[in-house]
Backbone as CSV, one residue per row, in Angstrom:
resi,resn,N_x,N_y,N_z,CA_x,CA_y,CA_z,C_x,C_y,C_z
1,UNK,-9.012,-3.405,10.004,-9.879,-2.309,9.576,-10.011,-1.524,8.222
2,UNK,-10.675,-1.371,7.130,-10.378,-0.809,6.310,-11.174,0.675,6.260
3,UNK,-10.365,1.640,5.880,-10.583,2.979,6.261,-11.350,3.844,4.649
4,UNK,-12.556,4.093,4.844,-12.942,4.789,3.342,-12.466,6.061,3.268
5,UNK,-11.516,6.439,2.371,-10.868,7.357,2.174,-11.838,8.623,1.829
6,UNK,-12.888,8.396,1.201,-14.092,8.970,0.705,-14.537,9.805,2.165
7,UNK,-15.255,8.891,3.098,-15.488,9.216,4.164,-14.730,10.316,4.854
8,UNK,-13.567,10.108,4.640,-12.328,10.644,5.404,-12.564,12.149,5.074
9,UNK,-12.277,12.116,3.739,-12.382,13.323,3.393,-13.514,14.447,3.236
10,UNK,-14.844,13.800,3.300,-15.930,14.214,3.669,-15.959,14.862,5.053
11,UNK,-15.519,14.158,6.023,-15.089,14.775,7.417,-14.042,15.558,7.546
12,UNK,-12.943,15.857,6.909,-12.310,16.954,6.604,-12.691,18.026,6.325
13,UNK,-13.377,17.587,5.191,-14.709,19.013,4.388,-15.253,19.575,5.673
14,UNK,-16.044,18.766,6.581,-16.957,19.268,7.319,-16.262,20.017,8.744
15,UNK,-15.026,19.569,8.735,-14.348,20.397,9.873,-14.157,21.959,9.467
16,UNK,-13.875,21.443,7.875,-13.589,22.788,7.542,-14.594,23.835,7.542
17,UNK,-15.591,23.356,7.036,-16.694,24.122,7.235,-17.267,24.454,8.367
18,UNK,-17.065,23.803,9.502,-17.437,24.007,11.086,-16.593,25.039,11.623
19,UNK,-15.731,25.155,10.847,-14.482,26.021,11.430,-14.670,27.491,10.704
20,UNK,-15.457,27.483,9.409,-15.172,28.310,8.449,-13.524,28.585,7.817
21,UNK,-13.110,27.584,7.546,-11.725,27.856,7.030,-11.856,27.502,5.784
22,UNK,-10.720,27.979,5.010,-10.384,27.482,3.461,-9.012,26.476,3.710
23,UNK,-8.842,26.121,2.538,-7.963,25.111,2.533,-6.542,25.702,3.016
24,UNK,-6.021,26.908,2.510,-5.002,27.645,2.748,-4.912,28.112,4.473
25,UNK,-5.963,28.008,4.828,-6.203,28.644,6.625,-5.972,27.308,7.075
26,UNK,-6.522,26.321,6.800,-6.485,24.904,7.464,-5.119,24.365,7.435
27,UNK,-4.337,24.685,6.442,-2.956,24.488,6.085,-1.965,24.920,7.110
28,UNK,-2.450,26.523,7.299,-1.614,27.208,7.868,-1.845,26.586,9.515
29,UNK,-2.777,26.336,10.205,-3.390,25.884,11.210,-2.674,24.604,11.747
30,UNK,-2.463,23.613,10.194,-1.815,22.454,10.661,-0.295,22.259,10.381
31,UNK,0.275,23.444,9.798,1.625,23.549,9.754,1.986,22.879,8.171
32,UNK,1.036,22.750,7.513,1.509,21.954,6.172,1.090,22.711,4.867
33,UNK,1.195,22.288,3.634,0.735,23.298,2.665,-0.545,22.891,2.304
34,UNK,-0.942,24.156,1.470,-2.087,23.919,0.738,-2.478,22.698,-0.177
35,UNK,-1.497,22.676,-0.872,-1.716,21.126,-1.786,-1.676,19.865,-1.069
36,UNK,-0.937,20.006,0.192,-1.390,18.686,1.353,-2.849,18.656,1.617
37,UNK,-3.382,19.886,1.956,-4.745,19.878,2.516,-5.765,19.212,1.243
38,UNK,-5.355,19.829,-0.021,-6.109,19.294,-0.962,-6.207,17.788,-1.413
39,UNK,-4.873,17.360,-1.269,-4.747,15.625,-1.529,-5.268,14.868,-0.179
40,UNK,-5.488,15.492,1.012,-6.352,15.171,1.925,-7.821,15.049,1.667
41,UNK,-8.094,15.817,0.836,-9.844,16.156,0.775,-10.064,15.289,-0.648
42,UNK,-8.899,14.744,-1.329,-9.486,14.022,-2.421,-8.945,12.709,-2.317
43,UNK,-7.692,12.370,-2.236,-7.240,10.885,-2.480,-6.206,10.546,-1.486
44,UNK,-6.184,10.966,-0.401,-5.037,10.488,0.470,-5.422,10.682,2.298
45,UNK,-5.023,9.862,3.028,-5.573,9.830,4.444,-4.541,10.595,5.078
46,UNK,-4.627,11.662,5.639,-3.472,12.363,6.471,-2.970,11.455,7.361
47,UNK,-1.295,11.666,7.547,-0.848,10.977,8.342,-1.147,10.941,9.885
48,UNK,-0.555,10.115,10.921,-1.316,10.254,12.285,-0.924,11.618,12.812
49,UNK,0.343,12.207,12.647,0.509,13.529,13.227,-0.515,14.750,12.799
50,UNK,-0.793,14.520,11.424,-1.897,15.611,10.870,-3.122,14.970,11.568
51,UNK,-3.520,13.688,11.615,-4.864,13.575,12.189,-5.089,14.016,13.549
52,UNK,-4.001,13.894,14.428,-3.703,14.433,15.508,-4.323,16.087,15.733
53,UNK,-3.591,16.759,14.930,-3.787,18.210,15.037,-5.282,18.259,14.210
54,UNK,-5.826,17.520,13.372,-6.872,18.035,12.987,-7.877,17.692,14.336
55,UNK,-8.123,16.537,14.784,-8.787,16.266,15.874,-8.791,17.342,16.873
56,UNK,-7.637,17.661,17.261,-7.348,18.562,18.357,-8.180,20.034,17.998
57,UNK,-7.722,20.691,16.598,-8.359,21.601,16.352,-9.731,21.613,16.294
58,UNK,-10.164,20.603,15.817,-11.821,20.529,15.382,-12.525,19.949,16.967
59,UNK,-11.973,19.337,17.732,-12.746,18.985,19.221,-13.071,17.630,18.657
60,UNK,-12.817,17.061,17.651,-13.260,15.553,17.266,-12.251,14.798,17.697
61,UNK,-12.294,13.396,17.468,-11.352,12.337,17.941,-10.934,11.949,16.502
62,UNK,-9.671,11.343,16.598,-9.090,10.694,15.215,-9.812,9.702,14.818
63,UNK,-10.596,8.956,15.915,-11.412,7.805,15.460,-12.339,8.050,14.845
64,UNK,-13.382,9.129,15.148,-14.469,9.808,14.242,-13.831,10.354,12.730
65,UNK,-12.533,11.080,12.761,-11.952,11.681,11.523,-12.030,10.318,10.623
66,UNK,-11.486,9.114,11.008,-11.490,7.759,10.384,-12.666,7.132,9.888
67,UNK,-13.385,7.017,11.124,-14.491,5.843,10.869,-15.848,6.492,11.085
68,UNK,-16.042,7.774,11.612,-17.091,8.344,11.552,-17.535,8.289,13.032
69,UNK,-18.780,7.834,13.051,-19.397,7.519,14.592,-18.617,6.428,15.268
70,UNK,-18.425,6.836,16.767,-17.494,5.994,17.603,-18.105,4.408,17.303
71,UNK,-19.509,4.489,17.157,-20.115,3.001,17.110,-19.521,2.118,16.050
72,UNK,-19.360,2.590,14.722,-18.717,1.897,13.756,-17.117,1.562,14.124
73,UNK,-16.522,2.579,14.664,-15.218,1.995,15.104,-15.106,0.993,16.101
74,UNK,-15.997,1.039,17.040,-16.042,0.134,18.179,-16.099,-1.662,17.503
75,UNK,-17.250,-1.488,16.530,-17.472,-2.645,16.027,-16.294,-3.345,15.257
76,UNK,-15.085,-2.336,15.100,-14.125,-2.780,14.115,-12.916,-3.230,15.175
77,UNK,-12.777,-3.008,16.296,-11.928,-3.158,17.349,-12.221,-4.566,18.196
78,UNK,-11.147,-5.111,18.934,-11.719,-6.292,19.618,-12.136,-5.992,20.866
79,UNK,-11.723,-5.045,21.551,-11.854,-4.478,22.798,-13.710,-4.247,23.210
80,UNK,-13.905,-4.745,24.165,-15.243,-4.433,24.639,-15.599,-3.084,24.578
81,UNK,-16.887,-2.862,23.899,-17.576,-1.773,23.951,-17.380,-0.718,24.920
82,UNK,-17.822,-0.954,26.142,-17.994,-0.429,27.728,-16.519,0.349,27.809
83,UNK,-15.456,-0.803,27.862,-14.208,-0.666,28.119,-13.683,0.631,27.260
84,UNK,-14.195,0.460,26.245,-13.448,1.464,25.144,-14.080,2.689,25.192
85,UNK,-15.384,2.721,25.574,-15.955,3.947,25.752,-15.733,4.956,26.953
86,UNK,-15.426,3.766,28.004,-15.124,4.391,29.020,-13.475,5.294,29.196
87,UNK,-12.620,4.658,28.495,-11.334,4.893,28.436,-11.062,6.058,27.417
88,UNK,-12.188,6.450,26.347,-12.324,7.493,25.790,-12.957,8.712,26.307
89,UNK,-13.825,8.194,27.074,-14.396,9.168,28.048,-13.371,10.000,28.899
90,UNK,-12.833,8.979,29.604,-11.856,9.494,30.554,-10.771,10.332,29.979
91,UNK,-10.052,10.190,28.804,-8.929,10.661,28.011,-9.175,11.848,27.853
92,UNK,-10.818,12.087,27.173,-11.110,13.582,27.216,-11.249,14.068,28.420
93,UNK,-11.490,13.731,29.370,-11.680,14.640,30.742,-10.186,14.858,31.044
94,UNK,-9.251,13.893,31.011,-7.876,14.216,31.585,-7.267,15.178,30.693
95,UNK,-7.618,15.160,29.360,-6.819,16.101,28.391,-7.549,17.581,28.551
96,UNK,-8.539,17.852,29.555,-8.730,19.173,29.924,-7.966,19.701,31.053
97,UNK,-7.436,18.799,31.898,-6.760,19.469,32.984,-5.413,20.290,32.991
98,UNK,-5.343,21.119,33.579,-3.998,22.098,33.720,-3.035,21.064,33.895
99,UNK,-1.868,21.635,33.152,-0.353,20.736,33.171,0.182,20.237,34.475
100,UNK,-0.102,21.390,35.653,0.368,20.735,36.848,-0.340,19.601,37.461
101,UNK,-1.959,19.910,37.251,-2.715,18.408,37.732,-2.479,17.442,36.953
102,UNK,-2.197,17.475,35.863,-2.013,16.455,34.991,-0.861,15.613,35.717
103,UNK,0.323,16.332,35.841,1.265,15.502,36.409,1.250,15.162,37.401
104,UNK,0.216,15.734,38.407,0.155,15.110,40.012,-0.718,13.991,39.503
105,UNK,-1.768,13.948,38.683,-2.631,12.755,38.519,-1.798,11.505,37.873
106,UNK,-0.675,12.060,36.896,0.103,10.836,36.357,1.130,10.179,37.853
107,UNK,1.416,11.058,38.383,2.439,10.753,39.820,1.603,9.809,40.532
108,UNK,0.107,10.119,40.890,-0.629,9.288,41.723,-1.018,8.032,41.030
109,UNK,-0.998,7.780,39.552,-1.429,6.546,39.038,-0.188,5.726,39.223
110,UNK,0.905,6.554,38.783,2.272,5.623,39.034,2.483,5.030,40.214
111,UNK,2.308,5.584,41.177,2.018,5.269,42.838,1.453,4.092,42.724
112,UNK,0.192,4.253,42.393,-0.621,2.976,42.557,-0.465,1.796,42.059
113,UNK,-0.039,1.998,40.767,0.418,0.996,39.833,1.760,0.413,40.268
114,UNK,2.790,0.828,41.253,3.744,0.300,41.767,3.256,-0.334,43.176
115,UNK,2.298,0.011,43.582,1.756,-1.114,44.773,0.964,-2.017,44.515
116,UNK,0.732,-1.982,43.151,-0.127,-3.481,42.673,0.992,-4.546,42.647
117,UNK,0.124,-5.769,42.850,1.092,-7.191,42.643,1.533,-7.217,41.287
118,UNK,2.782,-7.763,40.987,3.247,-7.843,39.460,2.885,-9.188,39.040
């Protein structure tokens, strides 16, 4: 998959506009410098940890930041579309759970997986 740097920069710019943030304010929220933000807006794709912070901050996905709409990302991966969409939807729901419930859910899933034939 080839990522279009210009489109990534446009989406980062859109995030800044949506959140009414300057480069300096975005840098502070991401724990990086303003020159780093400037690079991401012009000629460099942010590393994964920064993409994750951007996604969390904006309520978008890393896939959206890198590829735009999810449909374009799905066309570029080998996993079936329905499976990918279902997993993404479930991941979003799980991320909203309080930590205690998340841990209980994780234990339940582990218990179920341990009972499955190997």
